[in-house]
C-alpha positions in Angstrom: 156.2 163.4 129.5 157.2 163.8 133.1 156.5 167.6 133.1 153.1 166.9 131.7 152.3 164.5 134.5 153.4 167.1 137.1 151.3 169.8 135.5 148.2 167.6 135.5 148.9 166.7 139.1 149.1 170.4 140.0 145.9 171.1 138.1 144.1 168.5 140.2 145.4 169.9 143.4 144.3 173.4 142.4 140.9 172.1 141.6 140.6 170.5 145.0 141.7 173.7 146.7 139.2 175.8 144.7 136.4 173.3 145.5 137.1 173.7 149.2 136.9 177.5 148.9 133.5 177.4 147.0 131.5 177.8 150.2 131.6 181.2 151.9 133.3 181.2 155.3 130.8 180.7 158.0 128.1 179.5 155.5 126.2 176.5 156.9 127.2 173.1 155.5 124.1 171.5 154.0 122.7 168.4 155.7 122.8 165.4 153.4 120.2 162.7 153.1 121.4 159.8 151.0 120.1 156.4 150.1 118.8 154.2 147.3 115.6 153.7 145.3 114.6 150.2 144.0 111.6 148.0 143.3 111.1 144.3 143.4 109.6 143.6 140.0 111.9 142.4 137.2 110.8 145.1 134.8 113.4 147.2 132.9 112.9 150.9 133.0 112.6 152.8 129.7 115.6 155.1 129.2 113.2 158.1 129.4 111.9 157.1 132.8 112.6 159.6 135.6 113.1 158.9 139.3 112.0 161.7 141.6 113.2 161.7 145.2 112.0 164.3 147.7 112.8 165.4 151.3 109.4 166.4 152.9 108.4 168.2 156.0 105.4 166.2 157.1 104.9 167.8 160.6 101.6 169.5 160.0 98.4 167.6 159.8 95.8 168.4 157.2 98.3 170.4 155.2 100.3 169.3 152.1 103.8 168.3 152.9 106.4 170.9 152.2 109.2 169.9 149.8 112.6 170.8 151.2 114.8 169.2 148.6 114.3 167.2 145.4 116.5 165.2 143.0 115.4 164.1 139.6 117.3 161.2 138.0 116.9 160.3 134.3 117.2 156.5 133.9 119.1 156.8 130.7 119.3 153.1 130.3 120.3 152.4 133.9 118.3 150.2 136.1 117.5 150.1 139.9 118.9 150.6 142.4 119.4 154.3 141.9 121.5 156.2 144.5 120.3 159.7 145.6 121.7 162.6 147.7 119.5 165.4 148.9 121.0 168.5 150.4 119.1 170.9 152.7 120.1 174.0 154.7 120.3 173.0 158.4 118.4 176.2 159.3 115.3 174.7 157.7 115.3 171.7 159.9 113.5 172.0 163.3 114.3 169.1 165.7 110.7 169.2 166.9 109.3 168.5 163.4 109.1 165.3 161.3 110.8 164.8 157.9 110.5 161.9 155.5 111.9 160.9 152.1 109.7 159.7 149.3 110.2 158.6 145.7 108.3 157.9 142.6 109.2 156.8 139.1 107.5 158.4 136.1 107.5 157.8 132.4 105.9 160.3 130.1 104.1 161.9 133.0 102.6 158.5 134.0 103.3 157.2 137.5 104.9 153.7 137.4 106.2 153.2 140.9 105.8 155.0 144.3 106.7 154.7 147.9 103.9 153.5 150.1 105.7 153.7 153.4 107.0 156.6 155.4 110.8 156.8 155.6 111.6 159.2 158.5 114.9 161.0 158.5 116.9 163.7 160.4 115.0 164.2 163.6 113.5 162.3 166.5 116.3 159.8 166.6 116.3 159.1 162.8 119.4 159.0 160.7 120.2 160.5 157.4 120.0 157.5 155.1 117.0 155.7 153.6 116.5 152.6 151.4 113.3 153.2 149.5 111.5 150.2 148.1 108.8 151.3 145.7 105.6 149.5 144.7 104.2 149.2 141.2 101.1 151.4 140.6 98.1 149.5 139.3 96.8 150.7 135.9 
């Protein structure tokens, strides 16, 4: 039994070392934007509902925002708040530009909840976290 514990311990250590070697030397470490998605209504989400969180470049007027990163989270019976983490190559971030995080919740292609407020991140003195409070879409 003791040998087995040692072997499992060594296996875990090897896994950690290999994970650390996954990125190529000199490769940029992705920037991370993290946070949570919630809504105020006391409505349970269907297990098939999907939360979509996006990091957007909103710098240019009169042009659709450019999606830099996206995470899709299947509810699967879980309820809000949902935690998210978006990774983006730092080379794609220009300190002069503006970036926001937005989210929406869909079920069967139908929009249920959406952000209605800009949540700036990464540049112009903004941090890398956002707490997104979604509003219910009127049918």
